[in-house]
N, C-alpha and C positions, 0 to 999 in steps of 0.2 A: 647486463640487461640490472637493473632495478630491483629490489622488491615487491614494488608495486608490481613491475610488468611481469614477472617470472610467475607469479602465480592467476594473471589472468588466463581466464577459463576453459576448458573441457569444450573445443570446440566444435567436436561431435554434436553439444547440440546449444549452439547460440543457432538463434534465428535469423536467416539469411533475410529474411521479406517474406510480402504478405500471397498468400494464394488462397487462402476459403473463404467466398464473400455469402451471404446469404441475407435472408430480409424474413421479415414477418408483418403482421396485420398493420404496424406502425410505419412502414419503410424498410428501406435499407439498414441492417446491421453492419458495423465495424466485424473487421475479419476476428474468429475468434482461437482463443489456445486452449490446450488440456489445459484442466486444475488436478495437477497432480494426478493421481489415484480413484478420481471420484467418479471418473467416466463422464464428469461432466464438461463443457466446454464456456469458456468465458468473454467478452470483448476484449481484445485489449488493451483497452481505454476504460478507465471507469474514473465516479465524480468519486470525490473525496466526500463525508457528511461537515466535516469541521467548520469549511466556510457555510456551510447551509444553517448551520445553529447560527452563526454571528452577524451574518449579514442580512439586509430589511427579508422581509417576507416577500414582497413582492420579488428581487430578486431573486430570493431564494426559488420561487415558483419558477420564474421566466429561464437560471440552469437548468431548473430537472425540464424542461420545457425542450431548451436546446439540447439537450444531452440526448432525450427522445427522439429527435430529430435529425441530430448527426449520428446516428447510430449506437448510441453506448447503450448496454444492457445490464453494467454492474456498476453496483451502487454502495458507498459504505460510510458506515455513520460509526455513532458509538453512546454509549448510554447519556455518557459527562459532555457531550459536546453542547456548548452553549446552554449549560443546565438543561437539558433537554427537547429544546426547541430546537435541535437536528433531528431527533427521531419524529417528532411533533409533525414535522412541518412537510416528513417524507410519508407519516402515516395520514396526511392533510391533503397531499397534493399530485405525491410521487402510485402509493398502494390503491386507491380506490382504480385510478384509472388501468394500471399499467401490471399488477404483480404478477400477473401469467407471464409476462414475455422477461421479466428479469430476475437478475439476480442481488437479494437484499443479504448485504452483512452488518450486524453490529457487534458491539466488544465494549467488554465490562473490567473494569480498574479492579474487583472486588478482589480482596486479597485471605477471605475464606470462604466458607460452604455458606452460612445464614446470607451474607451480604449480597455472596454469587447468585443463589438463588431470589433473594428482593430484585437486584437489579435486573435477572430476566424476567423475570414476571413483568414489570414497569416494561422494559424495551418493547418486549409485547404485545401490550395495551396500546403505549404509544404511537406504533408502530403502525396499530391495526388490522393487524394481522395473527393469525395461530399459528407459524413457524416460521422463523430464521431462517437463510437458507447456511449460514456461515456465522455466527459465534463465538469470538476469539476473545482468549484473553488478554488483556492490554496492557499494553506498555510496561514488559519486565524490563526492571533497571539493573541489576544484578545478580549475579550466580546465587547468592543469598536471597535474595528476592524471588527467583524460582523455586527455593525450596523451602519458604515459607507458606507459600499460596500450593505446595502441593501437599505438605503439612499438613495444612489447615482445611483443605478438604474441596480444592477448587474444581479439580481435575474429578474429583467423586459426583459433583454436581454437576458436569460436563459431559459425563458416562450415563449421571441418570436424564437427563435432559437429551439426548440422545434416544433414550430407549423411550422417553415419552412423546418423543416425536414433536416436542418443540424445537430444535433443530437438525438440520438435514446432515450438518458437517459442524467440525469443531477445529479451530488454532489459535495460533498466539501470536502478538506483536510485539515491539518496543523499537526504539530508536536509541537507548544508550550505549547498550555495551553488545556487542556480538558475543562476549561470551555467557550471558543471561542465554542465548538462543542455543546456546553450544548445551549449555546442559539440560535446560528441558530437552533439546534430543534424546540427549545422554541417559536423562531418568525417564524419559514417558514414552521417546521413538517405538519402541520395538511394542508398545503395546499396541498400536494400531491406533487410537486415540485422535493423533489430528492426522488432517487432511490437507492443512495450510499452514504455511508462517508468513507474516508481516515484517518489512524491516528495510530501511533504504538503500537504495539501489541506484548510486548518482558515481557520477568521475572523480569526484574528491572523494567520498567513500573508497572507492577502487584504488586509490592512490596512493590510502593513508596506511598507516602500522597496524591499527585494529580495526579492520576491514569488515565490512558483512558481507562484501563480494565475495572477498580472497577468502573469508573463512567459515562463514555461514552457508554460501548457498550449495558447497560440495557436502556440505555436510548433510543438506538438507534434502538434495536429492541423492543420498543413500538409502533417506525411506520414504523416496517417490513423495514429497508432499508439494501443492502446488505453492509457486513462490510469488507473492506480492507486494508490486515493487511501491516504494511510498519517499517521501524527500526527495523524488529525480532531482530537481533542482534546490534542493538544502531549504526547503521552507518559504521559499523566494530569496534566501542569500545568494545565491547565484546572480542576480543583476544590481543594479547600482542603488535603487531604494523598494524599500516594502513598507507599505503604508497602509495601515487598518482604521478605515473610515479616515478620521482629519490627522490620526497620530502615524509619525513617522515612526518605525519599528527600527531599521537599517538602511545606514546606509555605507556608501564604499565609494573610492572615487578608482576601486580598480577593479572594477566587477566580473567576474568570471565570463558572466554573457554578455555582451559579444566580444571583450576585450581577448578573452584565451581561447573558448570556443562560440559553435554558434548552437543556437537555442536548437537548430535540428541534429547538428550531431550531439547535445547533450541528452535528448530524449533519445536518439537512433541506439546508441552506447544502450540506455540503460534497456530497448525492447530487444537489443540484438543478446542480453542476457537469457539464461531458461526462464525467464518469469510468462509467468502466466496473464498478470492484468498492471499496467499501471494506474495508480491513483492520482489522480490531479485534481487538487483544490481549485474552486472558482468561487467567487462573491458577484459577479456578475457574469449574462450570458455571452457578453464579446468575449469573453479569457479563455471561452470552449470555440474559438474559431480554428483559431492557429493548431491546435494538439490532435483537433478532429481530423483537421487537412493533413497533419504527420502521418496521425495513424494509417490514414487511409493510403500514400504514398511510403510507407517504408518500404525500404529495399535496401538494411540492412547494413552491418559495416565488417569489413575485412578486419581479419585478428591484425595484419599490421596498420588500420585506422583504427582500431581499439587502443594497441597499443601507443600509435602517437598522440592520440586525447589524451592518455594517462599521464603522460609524463609530461604533458605540458602544465598538470594540475599536482605536480608535485610537493613544489613549494608553498602551495594554496594550502593541501593537507598537511603539510607538518608544523604551519602556522593555527592552524585549529579551530581560527574564528569561524570561518566558514561551516561549517556543522556544530553550532553550538551546544547542538541538546546532546552529545555523547558524553558520555559521564569522562570524567577525570582521573579516575581512582581503576584502575586495571588489576 
């Protein structure tokens, strides 16, 4: 068995399918999963805020409405997305109608106490709310970056925000280096400060030497933090083309989907990991349709199926082109 498949994870914690369905005043809600040790449950599919910030305002509003109608109740954004437009659009279209029923997350790339305080206060104002459900230290890039943020007081600000009631929970994110995540857990995991960690969880990552799936998920589970899956389709690079407005960002003659795996299997792999929510981006409402249906019908993958999928992706992972966002100096 290869390196990639020998470390595929903890079968006792794998999700095998959907069992818990609920509804609220806005309709049926997608199945929910526990968010670590928080006692809170979140929908297994969430909306990524990056696309909300760069698409048109009309499309952003339609994505929000489609998400609510489709049972999504988890909404991600960040201070930096769209130069603040993502948070502002949530504050305009999401919060006034749906705040009581949704789980709201935003993030800050601040690397010192003062900047973190400024971004937190501005996020609250833009989002038109007095409390954020989950506030995350965003985009850790290396163990050294982790150390710098700790030394410069970002964790101190996070603790203050919790005590002030401006945030309910704190977490951290990154897509460059699994070792940055491991350092943060080793430095601060025992403090109980963190309730969540966000990272790439996809079949190519699982097949790679420097894998979040293999290296960070087991470590995160030691501290019982909620796992948030992002880049489950490698920021669109599983497909033959990625386009933003009229600009082609990526083209491939041998796309991962559908040449090597189906979209269903790619997403089912991520959902079969012990993740609380899979966060997906959509610049228009129709892009949510298929993923909502896949969430509703998720039936799990066996260990044999997961290993077979990952083995198909080993050569792609070794090439390193699909997960372009990962660092190359380990």
